[in-house]
C-alpha positions as CSV (number, residue, x, y, z in Angstrom):
1,M,-38.6,169.9,93.2
2,S,-39.0,167.9,96.5
3,W,-36.9,164.8,97.2
4,L,-40.1,162.9,96.5
5,D,-40.5,164.5,92.9
6,R,-37.4,163.8,91.9
7,Q,-37.5,160.2,92.7
8,F,-40.6,160.0,91.0
9,G,-38.6,161.7,88.0
10,R,-35.8,159.5,88.0
11,P,-35.9,156.6,90.5
12,S,-33.2,155.3,92.0
13,G,-31.6,153.2,95.1
14,L,-34.3,151.6,97.5
15,A,-36.6,154.6,97.5
16,G,-36.1,154.2,94.0
17,R,-37.4,150.6,93.9
18,L,-40.3,151.3,96.2
19,V,-41.4,154.3,93.6
20,G,-41.3,151.9,90.5
21,A,-43.5,149.3,92.9
22,L,-46.0,152.4,93.3
23,M,-45.8,153.1,90.1
24,A,-46.7,150.1,88.6
25,H,-50.0,150.1,90.5
26,S,-50.9,153.4,90.3
27,N,-50.6,154.0,86.5
28,R,-51.5,150.5,85.3
29,E,-55.1,152.0,84.7
30,L,-53.5,155.1,82.6
31,N,-51.7,152.6,80.6
32,A,-54.3,150.3,79.8
33,W,-56.4,153.3,78.6
34,T,-53.4,155.5,76.5
35,V,-53.1,152.0,74.3
36,E,-56.6,151.8,73.6
37,L,-56.6,155.3,72.4
38,L,-53.4,154.7,70.1
39,G,-55.5,151.9,68.4
40,V,-52.2,149.7,67.6
41,K,-52.6,147.3,64.7
42,D,-51.0,144.4,63.4
43,G,-47.3,144.9,62.3
44,E,-47.0,148.0,63.8
45,R,-43.9,149.8,65.7
46,V,-44.4,151.6,69.0
47,L,-42.0,153.7,71.0
48,E,-42.9,154.4,75.1
49,V,-40.7,157.3,76.2
50,G,-40.2,157.2,79.9
51,F,-41.6,153.6,80.4
52,G,-41.0,153.4,84.6
53,P,-41.2,150.0,85.4
54,G,-42.8,148.8,82.2
55,I,-46.0,148.3,83.0
56,G,-47.2,149.9,79.4
57,V,-44.8,147.9,77.5
58,E,-45.9,145.0,79.0
59,H,-49.5,145.6,78.4
60,L,-49.1,146.6,74.9
61,A,-47.3,143.1,74.5
62,R,-50.0,141.4,75.6
63,T,-53.1,142.6,74.2
64,S,-51.6,143.6,70.6
65,R,-49.8,142.3,67.9
66,A,-47.2,145.1,67.3
67,A,-44.5,143.8,66.0
68,F,-41.8,145.7,67.6
69,I,-42.3,148.2,71.1
70,A,-39.2,150.1,72.4
71,G,-39.1,152.1,75.6
72,V,-36.4,154.6,76.6
73,D,-36.1,155.7,80.6
74,H,-33.5,158.1,82.2
75,S,-33.5,156.0,85.2
76,P,-31.0,152.8,85.4
77,L,-33.1,151.2,87.9
78,M,-36.0,151.5,86.0
79,V,-34.6,150.5,82.9
80,Q,-33.6,147.4,85.2
81,Q,-37.1,146.7,86.4
82,A,-39.2,146.7,83.0
83,R,-36.4,144.6,81.3
84,R,-37.1,142.2,84.3
85,R,-40.8,142.3,83.7
86,N,-40.8,142.1,80.1
87,A,-37.4,139.8,80.1
88,A,-40.1,136.8,77.9
89,F,-40.6,139.7,75.3
90,V,-37.0,140.9,75.2
91,Q,-35.8,137.4,74.7
92,E,-38.3,137.0,71.7
93,G,-36.9,140.4,70.1
94,R,-40.7,141.9,70.5
95,V,-39.1,144.5,73.2
96,E,-36.5,146.5,73.4
97,L,-36.0,148.7,76.3
98,R,-32.9,151.6,76.8
99,W,-31.3,153.7,79.1
100,A,-31.7,156.8,77.0
101,S,-32.9,160.7,77.2
102,V,-35.8,161.8,75.4
103,S,-33.9,164.8,74.3
104,A,-31.9,162.7,71.9
105,L,-33.9,159.4,71.2
106,P,-31.6,156.6,70.1
107,F,-33.7,156.0,67.0
108,G,-33.3,156.7,63.0
109,D,-35.8,159.5,61.6
110,S,-39.5,157.6,61.1
111,S,-39.1,154.7,62.9
112,F,-42.5,153.9,64.3
113,D,-45.7,154.1,63.2
114,K,-47.0,155.2,67.2
115,A,-45.4,156.6,70.5
116,F,-46.8,157.7,74.1
117,C,-45.7,158.7,77.2
118,V,-47.7,158.2,80.6
119,N,-47.2,160.3,83.6
120,S,-43.7,161.2,82.6
121,I,-43.8,164.4,80.5
122,Q,-43.7,166.7,83.5
123,F,-40.2,165.5,84.5
124,W,-39.0,166.1,80.6
125,P,-36.4,169.1,80.3
126,D,-37.9,170.8,77.4
127,P,-41.1,169.1,76.8
128,Q,-42.0,170.9,73.7
129,D,-38.6,170.6,72.3
130,N,-38.5,167.0,73.0
131,L,-42.1,166.6,71.3
132,R,-40.2,167.7,68.4
133,E,-37.6,164.8,68.8
134,V,-40.6,162.3,69.3
135,Q,-42.0,163.4,66.0
136,R,-38.6,162.9,64.4
137,V,-38.7,159.1,65.0
138,L,-42.5,158.9,64.0
139,R,-43.6,158.1,60.3
140,P,-45.2,160.5,58.6
141,G,-48.9,160.3,59.7
142,G,-47.6,158.7,63.0
143,L,-49.7,159.2,66.0
144,V,-48.3,160.2,69.5
145,A,-50.3,159.7,72.9
146,V,-49.1,161.7,75.9
147,T,-51.5,161.2,78.6
148,L,-51.2,162.9,82.1
149,Q,-53.0,162.3,85.3
150,P,-52.4,166.0,87.4
151,R,-52.7,164.5,90.6
152,W,-51.4,168.1,92.0
153,A,-54.7,169.9,91.1
154,E,-56.8,170.8,93.6
155,A,-60.1,170.7,91.2
156,E,-61.3,169.5,88.4
157,S,-61.2,173.1,86.8
158,T,-57.5,172.7,87.0
159,V,-57.5,169.7,85.5
160,A,-59.2,171.2,82.8
161,G,-57.0,173.9,82.1
162,V,-53.9,171.5,82.6
163,G,-56.0,169.8,79.3
164,Q,-55.6,173.1,77.6
165,Q,-51.7,173.1,78.1
166,L,-51.3,170.1,77.3
167,V,-52.8,170.3,73.8
168,A,-51.2,173.7,73.1
169,L,-47.6,171.7,73.8
170,V,-48.4,168.9,71.3
171,A,-49.4,171.3,68.6
172,G,-47.1,174.1,69.4
173,A,-44.4,171.1,68.8
174,G,-45.7,170.6,65.0
175,F,-48.4,167.7,65.2
176,A,-51.5,168.0,63.4
177,D,-55.5,167.1,64.3
178,V,-54.8,167.3,68.1
179,R,-57.2,166.0,70.1
180,L,-57.9,165.8,73.6
181,A,-59.7,162.7,75.6
182,S,-60.3,162.9,79.0
183,R,-61.1,159.8,81.9
184,S,-62.5,160.0,85.2
185,M,-60.1,158.5,87.9
186,R,-59.2,159.2,91.2
187,P,-57.9,161.6,93.0
188,V,-58.6,163.7,89.6
189,G,-59.4,162.6,86.2
190,A,-57.0,161.9,83.4
191,L,-55.8,163.6,80.1
192,C,-54.7,162.5,76.9
193,A,-53.5,164.4,74.1
194,T,-53.0,162.8,70.8
195,G,-51.3,164.1,67.8
196,V,-50.4,163.2,64.1
197,R,-47.1,163.9,62.2
198,P,-47.8,165.7,59.1
199,P,-46.8,164.7,55.8
200,T,-43.5,165.9,55.0
């Protein structure tokens, strides 16, 4: 993994601040699209894993009537940036942003109605096992959305293959009714795999 990849995976220091600003710009459309696919309803509780500079949380807080929005990120710098960006919502008690790992989410079983991640799953230590941990904190019938824009892909045919892998990953973690949506973007298209936690 290159130095730049490590910074995108866990931003830190001065370079991390610049990476955070870049992510805030480049992922804005992806976050809005993912929130739209989630279809968050009034009063629901939503979790974002790997929130980076907090633009997804901010968009969700501004455009939905979710009762509670929580997030975890393993970069202290991103937690700091995201808390600053969402300070008003944090003060209201609608948003809570924590420094934590997807491997051990600091929430009880069945705590959320929806969960999502945007361009972070490629940095998770064990994506399939980590998705099972996300499933643990979702209520039965809860929805997960995993969005990825594989900017390393050299052609759209490669993006299609990544989509198949994403579907297999979400299904392999035990989610049901797994579906794949795609969006035309530059430099390559984006993908979002959704799945439902089965009834227990």
